[in-house]
TORBALO-109332 format. One record per residue: residue in one letter; x, y, z of N, C-alpha, C in turn. Coordinates in steps of 0.02 Angstrom, whole numbers, padded with zeros to 5 digits, always signed. Each point is the difference from the previous one (the first is absolute). Layout:
REM TORBALO-109332
aXYZXYZXYZ
...
REM end
This chain:
REM TORBALO-109332
m-03783+04383-03512+00026+00014+00067+00021-00065+00033
a+00058+00000+00031+00026-00060+00033-00038-00013+00065
s-00009-00063+00016-00034-00019+00061+00043+00018+00060
s-00033+00012+00056+00036+00014+00062+00021-00064+00036
v-00024-00058-00024+00018-00064+00031+00074-00012-00010
r+00035-00013+00055+00072-00012-00002+00017-00073+00018
v-00048-00034+00033+00011-00069+00022-00061-00041-00017
i+00012-00058-00028-00053-00050-00011+00018-00060+00043
v-00043-00018+00047+00013-00058+00042-00046-00056-00023
l+00031-00054-00025-00037-00060-00021+00003-00051+00057
n-00057-00018+00027-00003-00051+00052-00039-00059-00027
g+00032-00058+00004-00034-00062-00019+00041-00059+00023
g-00030-00058-00001+00035-00060+00021+00053-00021-00050
s+00039-00048+00021+00051-00029-00043-00031-00026-00064
s+00033+00012-00056-00022-00024-00066-00066+00029-00024
s-00018+00058+00029-00063+00033-00021+00010+00042-00063
g+00062+00014-00019+00012+00039-00060+00025+00070+00011
k+00020+00017+00061+00023+00068+00016+00061+00020-00040
s+00049-00043-00005+00062+00018-00036-00013+00011-00074
g-00043-00040-00030-00019+00010-00070-00036+00066-00010
i-00045+00016+00045-00036+00064-00003+00049+00057+00006
a+00047-00005+00046+00050+00053+00010+00040+00012-00064
r+00022-00054-00033+00038+00007-00063-00044+00032-00054
c-00063-00020-00004-00045+00030-00049-00013+00073+00015
l-00008+00018+00064-00008+00070+00018+00059+00041-00023
q+00060-00027+00008+00060+00036-00023-00004+00013-00075
a-00031-00045-00037-00005+00007-00072-00055+00049-00021
v-00055+00001+00036-00058+00040-00022-00003+00070+00030
l+00032+00011+00057-00002+00066+00030+00050+00046-00036
p-00019+00063-00012+00044+00044-00038+00064+00019+00036
e-00002+00003+00067+00060+00018+00038+00039-00063+00017
a+00063+00009+00019+00042-00056+00022-00019-00019+00072
w-00012-00064+00011-00017-00026+00067+00049-00056+00017
l+00024+00000+00061+00040-00056+00026-00047-00052+00028
a+00014-00064-00012-00039-00055+00028+00043-00034+00054
i-00026+00000+00061+00038-00026+00056-00045-00049+00037
g+00025-00062+00008-00040-00051+00032+00032-00028+00063
v-00043-00027+00043+00024-00031+00061+00045-00060-00016
d-00010-00032-00057+00044-00055-00019+00072+00024-00009
t+00008+00061-00025+00068+00028-00007+00032+00009+00068
l-00038+00024+00048+00026+00007+00068+00023-00068+00027
i-00041-00050-00008+00017-00067+00024+00063-00026-00035
d+00005+00012-00065+00057-00024-00039+00066+00031+00023
v-00001+00061+00024+00062+00034+00019+00018-00010+00074
m-00042-00034+00036+00015-00013+00070+00052-00057+00005
p+00038-00001+00055+00047-00055+00009-00038-00067+00002
p+00031-00053-00025-00034-00065-00001-00027-00022+00068
r+00036+00017+00054-00024-00021+00067-00068+00031+00017
l-00016+00058-00030-00065+00031+00014-00054-00025-00048
q+00020-00039-00050-00050-00027-00046-00026-00067+00024
l+00028-00025+00054-00020-00066+00024-00012-00004+00075
g+00022+00049+00037+00000-00005+00072-00057+00034+00036
a-00002-00012+00064-00053+00028+00043+00003+00076+00004
e+00060+00029-00005+00007+00072+00003-00015+00034-00067
g-00003-00039-00053-00012+00026-00066-00070-00016-00024
i-00003-00028-00059-00064-00021-00029+00002-00076-00008
g-00051-00032+00023-00003-00073-00003-00057-00023-00043
f+00012-00053-00037-00051-00029-00045-00014-00071+00022
a-00059-00012+00027-00019-00067+00022-00020-00042-00060
d+00000-00066+00009-00017-00046-00054-00071+00010-00027
d-00044+00027+00042-00070+00011-00021-00011+00069-00030
g+00055+00039-00008-00006+00066-00030-00007+00056+00049
e-00005-00015+00065-00005+00053+00050+00067+00036+00005
i-00003+00065+00011+00060+00041+00004+00003+00030+00070
t+00060-00003+00029+00011+00032+00065+00052+00055-00009
i-00008+00054+00037+00044+00058-00004+00033+00010+00068
g+00066+00004+00000+00038+00012+00061+00018+00073+00010
a+00027+00015+00059+00016+00069+00019+00053+00031-00045
e+00051-00038-00018+00054+00029-00042-00026+00016-00070
f-00042-00044-00027-00031+00014-00065-00040+00064+00004
r-00041+00006+00052-00044+00058+00008+00042+00065+00003
l+00056-00002+00036+00044+00058+00005+00025+00021-00069
l+00024-00048-00039+00024+00015-00067-00056+00021-00047
e-00058-00030+00008-00058+00019-00041-00020+00072+00014
d+00000+00020+00063-00015+00069+00018+00048+00048-00034
a+00064-00016+00002+00051+00043-00032-00011+00002-00075
w-00016-00056-00031-00014-00003-00072-00060+00043-00018
m-00053-00004+00040-00060+00040-00013+00016+00075+00005
q+00040+00019+00049+00019+00070+00006+00043+00021-00060
g+00041-00046-00025+00041+00015-00059-00043+00010-00062
v-00052-00041-00007-00047+00008-00056-00032+00069+00004
a-00023+00019+00059-00032+00066+00009+00050+00056-00015
a+00063-00009+00020+00051+00051-00013+00010+00009-00075
m-00002-00054-00038+00006+00006-00073-00057+00041-00029
v-00060-00011+00026-00058+00038-00025+00007+00073+00020
h+00021+00013+00061+00011+00070+00022+00054+00034-00042
a+00047-00040-00026+00054+00028-00042-00021+00008-00072
g-00062-00019-00018-00025+00012-00067-00019-00060-00042
a+00015-00060+00024-00017-00060-00038-00075-00017+00009
r-00027-00031-00051-00066-00031+00005+00012-00074+00010
v-00037-00031+00046+00014-00070+00018-00063-00042+00002
i+00006-00060-00029-00052-00051+00005+00026-00051+00051
v-00036-00008+00055+00018-00048+00052-00041-00063-00009
d+00034-00056-00005-00030-00066-00007+00009-00036+00067
d-00054-00006+00039+00006-00027+00067-00054-00051+00015
v+00009-00037+00054-00047-00050+00024-00014+00018+00073
f-00060+00026+00013-00016+00023+00068-00019-00059+00044
l+00050-00038+00021-00012-00058+00043-00029+00021+00067
g+00016+00060+00023-00026+00026+00063-00065+00038-00008
g-00031-00005-00058-00064+00033-00011+00005+00075+00007
t-00047+00029+00037-00003+00072+00006+00062+00029+00035
e+00033-00040+00043+00061+00023+00033+00054+00011-00053
s+00003-00042-00050+00049+00008-00055-00013+00065-00037
r-00063+00013-00014-00017+00062-00036+00017+00061+00043
q-00015-00004+00065+00014+00057+00044+00075+00016+00002
r+00042-00051-00004+00072+00012-00001+00019+00038-00063
w-00029-00017-00058+00012+00037-00062-00028+00070+00005
e-00061+00006+00027-00030+00067+00006+00044+00047+00041
k+00030-00027+00052+00044+00041+00043+00060+00027-00039
v+00034-00043-00038+00060+00024-00036-00018+00040-00062
l-00059-00010-00027-00021+00037-00060-00042+00061+00016
d-00005+00017+00063-00040+00058+00021+00019+00062-00039
g-00050+00035-00025+00012+00062-00037+00008-00011-00075
l+00003-00062-00022+00008-00016-00071-00067-00023-00029
e-00010+00013-00064-00061-00023-00034+00010-00074-00018
v-00041-00043+00030+00006-00073-00009-00064-00027-00029
l+00006-00046-00048-00057-00037-00026+00006-00071+00028
w-00049-00020+00040-00001-00066+00031-00039-00047-00045
v+00033-00054-00022-00030-00046-00048-00002-00071+00030
g-00059-00029+00001-00008-00069+00019+00005-00044-00062
v+00046-00048+00001+00008-00046-00056-00028-00068+00023
r-00058-00016-00026-00033-00062+00019+00011-00054-00053
c-00002-00062+00023+00004-00057-00045-00030-00060+00037
d-00041-00037-00035-00029-00061+00029+00056-00045+00026
a-00010-00028+00060+00051-00041+00032+00023-00058-00044
a-00046-00033-00035+00019-00057-00042+00043+00022-00059
v-00017+00057-00030+00038+00026-00056+00070+00020+00023
a+00004+00035+00057+00065+00020+00027+00042-00061+00017
a-00031-00052+00027+00037-00062+00016+00028-00032-00063
g-00039+00002-00054+00025-00026-00064+00060+00039-00026
r-00003+00066+00007+00057+00042-00020+00061-00015+00043
e-00012-00008+00065+00053-00016+00047+00036-00064-00020
l-00038-00050-00016+00027-00065-00022+00041+00008-00064
a-00027+00039-00047+00035+00011-00064+00065+00039+00009
r+00001+00046+00047+00060+00040+00013+00057-00044+00026
g-00017-00043+00046+00051-00045+00027+00048+00032+00050
d-00010+00063+00018+00046+00033+00046-00033+00022+00065
r-00057-00030+00014-00038+00017+00061-00015-00064+00038
v-00010+00008+00066-00021-00056+00041-00073-00014-00017
a-00016-00062-00016-00069-00018-00017-00046+00017+00059
g-00055+00032-00016-00049+00018+00051-00002+00074+00018
m+00054+00036-00017+00002+00072+00017-00056+00037-00036
a-00007-00012-00064-00049+00038-00040-00071-00010+00027
a-00019-00062+00012-00067-00014+00024-00011+00029+00070
a+00051-00005+00043-00005+00026+00068-00007+00076+00001
q+00032+00033-00047+00002+00074+00001-00055+00032-00042
a-00033-00036-00043-00047+00029-00048-00051+00046+00032
e-00029-00019+00055-00049+00042+00035+00029+00033+00062
l+00048-00033+00033+00029+00025+00061+00026+00071-00006
v+00035+00016-00053+00031+00066-00007-00051+00056-00011
h-00062-00017-00015-00051+00050-00014-00048+00011+00060
r+00007-00040+00053-00045+00006+00057+00005+00069+00032
g-00058+00033+00005-00003+00065+00032+00026+00058-00042
m+00018-00014-00063+00029+00051-00043-00053+00040-00036
s+00018+00063-00013-00038+00040-00047+00051+00027-00050
y-00021+00006-00062+00045+00020-00054-00031+00057-00039
d+00043+00036-00036-00024+00050-00047-00029-00035-00062
i+00030-00057-00016-00021-00039-00059+00021-00072+00011
e-00039-00046-00028+00017-00071+00002-00001-00027-00071
v+00045-00047-00012+00002-00037-00063+00001-00074+00017
d-00023-00041-00047-00002-00072+00010+00034-00034-00059
t+00055-00035+00015+00039-00032-00053-00023-00071-00014
t-00055-00021+00031-00024-00069-00011-00012-00012-00074
r-00032+00048-00033-00014-00007-00072+00028+00058-00042
a+00024+00051+00033+00027+00058-00037+00076-00004-00002
e+00029+00019-00056+00072+00001-00008+00030+00061+00036
a+00064-00004+00015+00035+00054+00035-00008+00067-00037
i+00004+00000-00065-00005+00062-00039-00070+00031+00007
e-00052-00041+00002-00067+00025+00010-00007+00034+00068
c+00027-00033+00051-00002+00028+00068+00040+00065+00003
a+00059+00000-00031+00041+00061-00001-00036+00057-00034
n-00035-00014-00054-00037+00053-00034-00055+00029+00043
v-00034-00042+00039-00052+00023+00046+00031+00046+00052
i+00057-00020+00028+00034+00040+00050+00025+00066-00031
a+00028-00004-00059+00026+00060-00034-00056+00050-00013
e-00058-00024-00020-00058+00045-00011-00019+00034+00065
r+00002-00036+00055-00017+00029+00065+00051+00055+00018
i+00063-00012-00014+00052+00050+00015-00010+00062-00043
k-00017-00009-00063-00010+00057-00045-00060+00042+00022
s-00049-00031+00033-00060+00036+00021+00010+00036+00067
d+00054-00016+00036+00014+00033+00065+00031+00069-00010
REM end
Protein backbone atom coordinates (compact mmCIF):
# COMPACT_ATOMS: atom_id res chain seq x y z
CA UNK A 1 0.00 0.00 0.00
CA UNK A 2 1.34 3.44 -0.93
CA UNK A 3 2.01 5.92 1.83
CA UNK A 4 -0.31 8.88 2.24
CA UNK A 5 2.69 11.20 2.71
CA UNK A 6 2.80 13.63 -0.22
CA UNK A 7 5.41 16.09 1.07
CA UNK A 8 8.70 15.56 2.86
CA UNK A 9 10.12 18.75 4.37
CA UNK A 10 13.84 18.57 5.16
CA UNK A 11 14.98 21.34 7.50
CA UNK A 12 18.63 21.77 8.31
CA UNK A 13 21.44 24.26 8.19
CA UNK A 14 23.62 24.97 5.21
CA UNK A 15 25.88 22.04 4.25
CA UNK A 16 24.02 19.66 6.58
CA UNK A 17 23.35 17.19 3.75
CA UNK A 18 19.72 17.95 2.85
CA UNK A 19 20.26 17.97 -0.92
CA UNK A 20 22.12 14.66 -0.83
CA UNK A 21 19.37 13.10 1.25
CA UNK A 22 16.75 14.42 -1.19
CA UNK A 23 18.57 12.83 -4.15
CA UNK A 24 18.90 9.54 -2.28
CA UNK A 25 15.20 9.62 -1.34
CA UNK A 26 14.38 9.99 -5.03
CA UNK A 27 16.39 6.82 -5.64
CA UNK A 28 15.02 4.67 -2.81
CA UNK A 29 11.35 5.65 -2.72
CA UNK A 30 9.19 3.57 -5.09
CA UNK A 31 7.14 6.54 -6.34
CA UNK A 32 8.49 9.51 -8.31
CA UNK A 33 9.30 12.49 -6.07
CA UNK A 34 10.33 16.00 -7.11
CA UNK A 35 13.17 17.55 -5.08
CA UNK A 36 12.78 21.29 -4.66
CA UNK A 37 15.17 23.40 -2.63
CA UNK A 38 15.35 26.97 -1.42
CA UNK A 39 18.69 27.23 -3.25
CA UNK A 40 16.79 26.79 -6.53
CA UNK A 41 14.51 29.69 -5.58
CA UNK A 42 17.53 31.88 -4.85
CA UNK A 43 19.20 30.85 -8.12
CA UNK A 44 16.22 31.92 -10.23
CA UNK A 45 15.78 35.30 -8.57
CA UNK A 46 17.10 38.40 -10.32
CA UNK A 47 20.71 39.18 -9.35
CA UNK A 48 19.64 42.40 -7.59
CA UNK A 49 17.65 40.29 -5.11
CA UNK A 50 20.59 37.99 -4.46
CA UNK A 51 22.65 40.81 -3.01
CA UNK A 52 20.39 43.62 -1.88
CA UNK A 53 18.46 44.71 1.16
CA UNK A 54 15.12 43.87 -0.49
CA UNK A 55 16.31 40.38 -1.40
CA UNK A 56 18.59 37.99 0.41
CA UNK A 57 21.84 39.24 1.84
CA UNK A 58 24.89 37.25 2.88
CA UNK A 59 27.17 38.92 5.44
CA UNK A 60 30.88 38.13 5.65
CA UNK A 61 30.29 36.21 8.91
CA UNK A 62 27.64 33.97 7.32
CA UNK A 63 24.60 35.81 8.67
CA UNK A 64 21.69 35.96 6.24
CA UNK A 65 19.18 38.77 5.99
CA UNK A 66 15.84 38.52 4.21
CA UNK A 67 14.13 41.53 2.61
CA UNK A 68 10.48 42.19 1.82
CA UNK A 69 10.72 41.51 -1.93
CA UNK A 70 12.45 38.16 -1.32
CA UNK A 71 9.74 37.21 1.19
CA UNK A 72 7.01 38.08 -1.34
CA UNK A 73 8.57 35.84 -4.00
CA UNK A 74 9.27 33.10 -1.46
CA UNK A 75 5.59 33.11 -0.43
CA UNK A 76 4.55 32.72 -4.07
CA UNK A 77 7.11 29.91 -4.55
CA UNK A 78 5.81 28.08 -1.48
CA UNK A 79 2.25 28.33 -2.75
CA UNK A 80 3.45 27.00 -6.11
CA UNK A 81 5.07 24.00 -4.42
CA UNK A 82 1.79 23.29 -2.60
CA UNK A 83 -0.13 23.64 -5.87
CA UNK A 84 2.10 20.97 -7.47
CA UNK A 85 1.30 18.61 -4.60
CA UNK A 86 -2.42 19.36 -4.87
CA UNK A 87 -2.12 18.58 -8.60
CA UNK A 88 -0.72 15.11 -7.82
CA UNK A 89 3.05 15.48 -7.45
CA UNK A 90 5.00 14.18 -4.49
CA UNK A 91 7.58 16.74 -3.35
CA UNK A 92 10.69 16.75 -1.18
CA UNK A 93 11.32 20.29 0.09
CA UNK A 94 14.92 21.14 1.02
CA UNK A 95 14.80 24.27 3.19
CA UNK A 96 16.66 26.19 5.89
CA UNK A 97 14.29 27.51 8.57
CA UNK A 98 16.20 30.70 9.37
CA UNK A 99 13.04 32.07 11.01
CA UNK A 100 12.67 29.01 13.23
CA UNK A 101 9.11 28.09 14.06
CA UNK A 102 7.80 31.04 12.00
CA UNK A 103 9.36 29.43 8.91
CA UNK A 104 7.65 26.15 9.66
CA UNK A 105 4.32 27.87 10.27
CA UNK A 106 4.52 29.48 6.82
CA UNK A 107 4.96 25.99 5.27
CA UNK A 108 2.20 24.55 7.46
CA UNK A 109 -0.17 27.23 6.18
CA UNK A 110 0.42 26.50 2.48
CA UNK A 111 0.55 22.72 2.99
CA UNK A 112 -2.63 22.61 5.07
CA UNK A 113 -4.67 19.50 4.31
CA UNK A 114 -1.71 17.58 2.87
CA UNK A 115 0.12 14.67 4.51
CA UNK A 116 3.58 16.05 5.41
CA UNK A 117 6.58 14.33 6.97
CA UNK A 118 8.67 16.89 8.88
CA UNK A 119 12.34 15.89 8.98
CA UNK A 120 15.09 17.54 11.00
CA UNK A 121 18.48 17.16 9.32
CA UNK A 122 21.16 17.68 11.94
CA UNK A 123 24.91 17.93 11.51
CA UNK A 124 27.65 18.92 13.92
CA UNK A 125 28.64 22.55 13.28
CA UNK A 126 32.32 21.72 12.75
CA UNK A 127 31.52 18.95 10.24
CA UNK A 128 29.09 21.21 8.35
CA UNK A 129 31.73 23.98 8.30
CA UNK A 130 34.23 21.54 6.78
CA UNK A 131 31.73 20.60 4.07
CA UNK A 132 31.02 24.28 3.45
CA UNK A 133 34.72 24.95 2.94
CA UNK A 134 35.06 21.96 0.60
CA UNK A 135 32.05 23.09 -1.47
CA UNK A 136 33.52 26.49 -2.09
CA UNK A 137 30.15 28.00 -3.07
CA UNK A 138 29.01 29.26 0.33
CA UNK A 139 29.91 32.21 2.53
CA UNK A 140 32.22 30.91 5.24
CA UNK A 141 30.42 30.76 8.57
CA UNK A 142 26.90 30.00 7.33
CA UNK A 143 27.05 26.32 8.19
CA UNK A 144 28.29 26.83 11.75
CA UNK A 145 25.85 29.70 12.36
CA UNK A 146 22.86 27.69 11.13
CA UNK A 147 23.67 24.23 12.54
CA UNK A 148 21.57 24.71 15.69
CA UNK A 149 19.70 27.93 14.87
CA UNK A 150 17.34 26.30 12.35
CA UNK A 151 16.25 23.66 14.88
CA UNK A 152 15.38 25.98 17.79
CA UNK A 153 11.84 25.34 18.99
CA UNK A 154 11.25 22.71 16.31
CA UNK A 155 9.52 19.39 16.62
CA UNK A 156 9.82 16.80 13.87
CA UNK A 157 8.26 13.53 12.87
CA UNK A 158 11.77 12.16 12.47
CA UNK A 159 15.35 13.41 12.79
CA UNK A 160 18.51 12.25 11.07
CA UNK A 161 22.10 13.24 11.76
CA UNK A 162 24.58 13.43 8.90
CA UNK A 163 27.58 14.03 11.16
CA UNK A 164 28.59 10.38 10.81
CA UNK A 165 25.84 8.90 8.64
CA UNK A 166 25.87 9.04 4.85
CA UNK A 167 22.98 10.57 2.90
CA UNK A 168 21.80 7.14 1.72
CA UNK A 169 21.61 5.85 5.31
CA UNK A 170 19.52 8.87 6.32
CA UNK A 171 17.31 8.47 3.25
CA UNK A 172 16.69 4.82 4.11
CA UNK A 173 15.63 5.77 7.66
CA UNK A 174 13.20 8.36 6.25
CA UNK A 175 11.92 5.93 3.60
CA UNK A 176 11.20 3.30 6.27
CA UNK A 177 9.22 5.88 8.24
CA UNK A 178 7.17 6.74 5.14
CA UNK A 179 6.47 3.06 4.45
CA UNK A 180 5.19 2.63 8.02
CA UNK A 181 2.75 5.59 7.74
